[in-house]
matplotlib code that plots the C-alpha trace (Angstrom):
import matplotlib.pyplot as plt

x = [43.8, 41.9, 43.1, 40.4, 41.1, 40.8, 43.2, 45.7, 45.5, 46.0, 49.0, 50.9, 49.6, 49.8, 52.0, 51.9, 51.6, 52.0, 51.0, 51.9, 51.4, 51.0, 47.6, 45.2, 47.2, 44.2, 45.1, 41.5, 40.5, 43.2, 42.0, 38.4, 39.3, 41.4, 38.5, 36.1, 38.5, 38.4, 34.6, 34.5, 36.4, 34.1, 36.4, 35.4, 37.5, 37.4, 37.7, 39.0, 39.5, 40.4, 37.4, 38.1, 38.3, 34.6, 34.7, 32.7, 30.6, 31.2, 32.7, 33.1, 36.1, 35.5, 37.4, 37.5, 36.1, 32.9, 33.0, 32.8, 32.4, 31.3, 34.1, 34.7, 36.8, 39.8, 41.0, 44.5, 43.2, 41.9, 43.6, 43.7, 45.0, 42.0, 39.6, 40.9, 40.9, 37.3, 36.3, 38.2, 36.4, 33.0, 33.6, 35.6, 37.7, 40.4, 42.2, 42.3, 42.3, 43.2, 42.8, 44.4, 47.2, 49.3, 47.1, 48.0, 50.2, 53.5, 51.9, 49.0, 51.4, 53.0, 49.5, 48.9, 52.3, 51.2, 47.9, 49.8, 52.3, 50.0, 46.5, 47.8, 45.8, 47.1, 46.9, 47.0, 47.6, 47.1, 48.2, 50.4, 54.1, 55.0, 53.1, 53.1, 56.3, 58.1, 58.2, 57.0, 53.8, 54.4, 52.2, 53.9, 57.4, 56.4, 55.0, 58.1, 60.1, 57.9, 56.0, 56.9, 56.1, 55.8, 54.6, 54.2, 50.9, 52.1, 50.7, 52.3, 53.3, 52.0, 55.4, 54.8, 57.4, 56.5, 54.9, 56.6, 55.6, 52.5, 51.9, 49.1, 47.4, 44.9, 41.5, 43.3, 45.7, 48.7, 51.1, 51.5, 54.8, 53.7, 50.7, 49.4, 50.6, 47.0, 44.4, 41.7, 41.2, 41.2, 42.0, 41.0, 43.8, 46.6, 48.5, 50.9, 54.2, 57.6, 60.4, 61.8, 58.4, 57.6, 60.9, 59.9, 56.4, 57.7, 60.5, 63.4, 65.7, 69.1]
y = [-27.4, -30.2, -30.6, -31.5, -33.4, -30.0, -28.2, -31.1, -31.0, -27.2, -27.4, -29.7, -28.2, -24.5, -23.1, -20.3, -21.8, -20.0, -21.7, -19.4, -19.4, -17.4, -16.5, -19.3, -22.1, -23.2, -21.9, -21.1, -24.6, -26.0, -23.7, -24.7, -28.4, -28.2, -26.4, -29.1, -31.7, -30.1, -30.1, -33.8, -34.5, -32.5, -29.5, -26.0, -23.7, -19.9, -18.4, -14.9, -13.0, -9.5, -7.2, -5.4, -8.6, -9.0, -10.7, -13.6, -11.4, -9.7, -12.0, -15.1, -17.3, -18.8, -21.1, -21.1, -24.7, -23.4, -24.1, -21.3, -20.6, -17.6, -15.9, -13.1, -10.2, -8.1, -4.7, -3.2, -1.7, -4.9, -6.2, -9.9, -11.0, -9.4, -10.7, -14.3, -14.1, -13.0, -15.9, -18.4, -17.0, -17.5, -20.7, -24.0, -23.2, -25.6, -23.6, -20.2, -20.0, -16.8, -16.2, -13.4, -13.3, -11.1, -8.2, -8.5, -5.8, -6.6, -5.8, -8.2, -11.0, -10.4, -10.5, -13.9, -15.1, -13.9, -15.8, -19.0, -18.5, -17.2, -18.5, -21.9, -22.0, -23.0, -20.3, -21.2, -18.4, -18.7, -16.0, -14.7, -14.5, -11.7, -9.1, -8.4, -6.5, -9.5, -7.8, -9.3, -8.2, -6.8, -9.5, -12.3, -10.9, -10.9, -14.4, -15.7, -14.3, -15.5, -18.6, -21.9, -23.9, -22.9, -24.8, -23.7, -24.4, -25.0, -24.2, -24.2, -21.7, -22.3, -23.9, -26.5, -25.3, -24.3, -20.8, -18.5, -15.1, -13.2, -10.5, -8.0, -7.1, -4.4, -4.9, -5.3, -8.0, -5.6, -6.4, -3.7, -2.9, -0.1, 0.6, 0.1, -3.1, -4.1, -4.4, -7.0, -9.3, -12.8, -14.5, -11.4, -9.4, -11.8, -14.7, -16.9, -17.6, -19.1, -16.6, -16.8, -16.1, -13.4, -11.7, -12.0, -10.6, -7.5, -6.8, -7.8, -9.1, -7.9]
z = [5.2, 3.4, -0.1, -2.6, -5.9, -7.7, -5.4, -5.6, -9.5, -9.5, -7.1, -9.5, -12.8, -11.9, -14.7, -17.2, -20.6, -24.0, -27.2, -30.1, -33.8, -37.0, -38.4, -39.2, -37.5, -35.5, -32.0, -31.1, -32.1, -29.8, -27.0, -27.4, -27.6, -24.4, -22.6, -23.7, -22.4, -18.9, -18.9, -20.0, -16.8, -14.6, -14.2, -15.1, -17.3, -17.4, -20.8, -21.6, -24.9, -26.0, -25.9, -29.2, -31.3, -31.9, -35.3, -33.9, -31.7, -28.4, -25.8, -27.9, -28.9, -32.4, -34.6, -38.4, -38.4, -36.9, -33.2, -30.6, -26.9, -24.9, -23.0, -20.6, -22.0, -21.1, -22.1, -21.6, -18.4, -16.9, -13.7, -14.6, -11.2, -9.5, -12.1, -11.8, -8.0, -8.0, -10.3, -8.1, -5.0, -6.6, -8.6, -8.6, -11.7, -12.8, -15.5, -17.1, -20.9, -22.7, -26.4, -28.4, -25.8, -28.0, -27.0, -23.3, -21.8, -20.1, -16.8, -17.5, -18.2, -14.8, -13.3, -14.9, -13.5, -10.1, -10.5, -11.3, -8.4, -5.7, -6.6, -7.8, -11.0, -14.4, -17.1, -20.7, -23.2, -27.0, -29.4, -32.2, -31.8, -34.4, -36.3, -40.1, -39.8, -38.2, -34.8, -31.5, -29.9, -26.4, -24.8, -26.7, -25.8, -22.2, -22.4, -24.1, -21.2, -18.4, -19.5, -17.7, -20.9, -24.5, -27.6, -31.2, -33.0, -36.6, -40.0, -43.4, -46.1, -49.7, -50.4, -47.8, -45.3, -41.8, -41.7, -39.1, -40.4, -41.6, -44.2, -44.1, -47.4, -48.5, -50.2, -53.5, -52.3, -52.1, -49.3, -46.7, -45.1, -42.7, -40.4, -36.9, -35.2, -34.3, -37.0, -36.6, -39.6, -40.9, -44.2, -46.1, -44.4, -43.4, -45.0, -43.2, -44.9, -44.3, -43.7, -47.3, -48.9, -46.3, -47.3, -51.0, -50.3, -48.4, -50.9, -48.7, -51.4, -50.1]

ax = plt.figure().add_subplot(projection="3d")
ax.plot(x, y, z, "-o")
ax.set_aspect("equal")
plt.show()
């Protein structure tokens, strides 16, 4: 077998990466910058995002600072191993980028791990770690268990400390303590806080 420069690169860089954050930490900006860096070096990235997060338009990854890229989409029913394998068969892809990775299922995270191990392609996932109740998303929990490398994309609370939690609020600015885990929204719905101020916001004073 003749190894090309791309195949050698993938052989050594093929890992499952998870970059996690709270809301509005700039994870989509980091993803888009990393994808741009690949293109600058003549290597093609393949971008994926959750199908139902269409705030920026269908099949698009967008940052709050105004940059965006078209992307393929996934639903909970998507076989990501098969989808990635088909893309690699048709194109010379150097890296897989997945936005909104918290919406992956546990099975899909295993499919991504198989893609790394068996297809020898790096997969970089970007997503939230916990929801507004302080509980792990299923996709994030699986990534924390299976990822080869993890990194926190940091943002700050209004007090200046690192924000690790997020609160959901209604149209009147009232903090919500119950509700569905998944509700698409941005600054109008979510605020990132440090743990102390999250506890104060949700009324956890014991």
